[in-house]
C-alpha angles and dihedrals in degrees: 000000000000124000109238124222114220114263113262094021115138094200109120123234090248088061091058091048090051092050091050091050092049091048091052091048093050093048091050092047092050093048095047094039092050091048093050092046093052092045093049092044091054094062113095121210119233120247113271095219128077116265136182093244134137113212113214119199126192113218107182133142126027121343110243138156086270089060090053090051090051095049093045092051093050093049091051092048091049092052093047092048094044091235117190094228145351118219119194109200107206133204110148139140091211136268147193118351095218091052090047091054091050092051091048089052090050092050094048091049096045116125092197120075109262127199123189114211122188101209163201109027109280093030124126140206095208127171107330089019089066091063094047092048092049094045095059119098090246128015126208136172137199113243100259101040133103140213135198138042090129099156113139117248136162125274090263092053096255128127118269120246111278099255094041091045092054093050095047094043093051091048093047094045090053090052094052091046092053091048092049092050093049094049095039095245131142102280094188093054092046093046089053089061087063103038099036101021091237120172130198137205119234094262092046091049092053092045092050094046095246092124132017108231149351120242125183095211143344094280091052090048093053091050091052092047095053109116095004123133113236120192119239134174089270096045138283119323127196110226127210114205100166097108111014137138117241112226117190112207113198127186112282126232093272093053093044092053093044089047090053091048092049090083124106093221092051091048092052092046092050092049091049094047092045092053091046092051092053091046091052091048091053093046098045111017115197132134094340096252095127091045092047092050091046091051091048092051090050091051090052089047089055090054090048095050090050089073096044136068095249128176123229089214090063092048090049092052092050090050090050089051091055091049093050093048089049089052089051090053092053095043107025126172110071095055091210093120092044096050091046088051092053091049090050090049092054093048090047091055092049094049099034094103125046101205094179096049135081119033095330131268133228129184128034119025119265107212141101116272111251089222092057092043091051092048095050092045091050091053091049091048091049089052091052091048091050091051091051092048093048090050093053092045095051092054088075097043130082110247117244116243117200114247090220091070110102094205091054094052099049110100096016121128115243131195117231110236096173121030115267108226082169097303124045141112135294136187116228131162090357094303134101117237136181108246142179129208126199113287093244096046111059115180125212126227110281093030124124127240136178121234108243101176143346124228110181104301095340126093129209110210140182126211115259108257114237119230116266091239089065105050115193110252122211118223112258121245120230092248093053090049093051091047091059095048106105119241106249095181118116 
């Protein structure tokens, strides 16, 4: 459908396009600005004075850049508040190697005493969790937990190519050795978790010198820590945990949203919806709402991809898919552009994430769900099919011409609904208009007139001329009738 400019307006089409673009930009700015304001407002600053508090952090799920942001923030708050101790409770299957390195750097540079605690029972510090556990000033485990299996694999869980595997393994093994030497742990046992993917129970880990102690719960851990010296970046510090306040620090709103976005399926869905919003805006420009939403989705997709090992080839294919579907909307019928766009969308989803690239990934798979990919592709294919069907159907229908178009009205026959003497009202193209006939040719209600010109919302009309074979007869007067009556008198 085309957006109509009011009749008589002198504003050029480019002006409307500029206004739509500005509206879309303002809506996007308001949405993103409001989101950032609410996220920033939700963060609470730590107390500036020293307290006898123990900060407890929950590190569960996959290790991502969002996790690193969370750990770094808590460590900074603990240092600013002068907290007695920071305990990181760990239960993770692993995660990204670059995020793991950043967390290790944060732990080694921490001024506050940090204790890693693999808990509760049944938890694990697998893969990336092994590095984080070992990097803390003191490491503890619950009785029925395990640690290790830190061999590097791809994001899909497969082995790396031989040359790349050797490079990444050597680099990762060197990292775990340096951490073990700094913290006084068994470097051979920890290195074996990387090279041989070995894993240890809590008792084995204590016996081998991988961790320092076993604690049944948080209370037991605090009792064992009381009076112990824990190394920090500025030297060892003796902690006193006899009478402290436990302070649980969860992820704030920013980190929760970023954690939700750090999902390959969410990233693909945001890219698809963003492209669709821009396509709809191009196809049917209006107030810029579709374009603003599309732009907002693409901004969120950018934030999502920043935490994932994405591939530019996949992003390019998804962009090509949006362009091809837009071309199908502007030139529907053959469906060639639309089908090619759906194929590009499927390939873009398959190649969006390069699980074997970057610095290596271990832990949960990083790829788009085939169910989600199939669902989005089916919707896109249905849209293409609908466009093709609408195109074929409209070939057999008479196109609608707006009655507000002056060029379309001129020459049309109108029905007089209020006598023109000379002004009145007519019905043309299903709409009532004010009209005027020539002064010397009034037209009664029910008569027909032809539209001669349009001036704003007023029509100038002429009476419909009758055929010559049907001359218009004037009613006879009584005198004329009597004059033609023959004289029958004698």
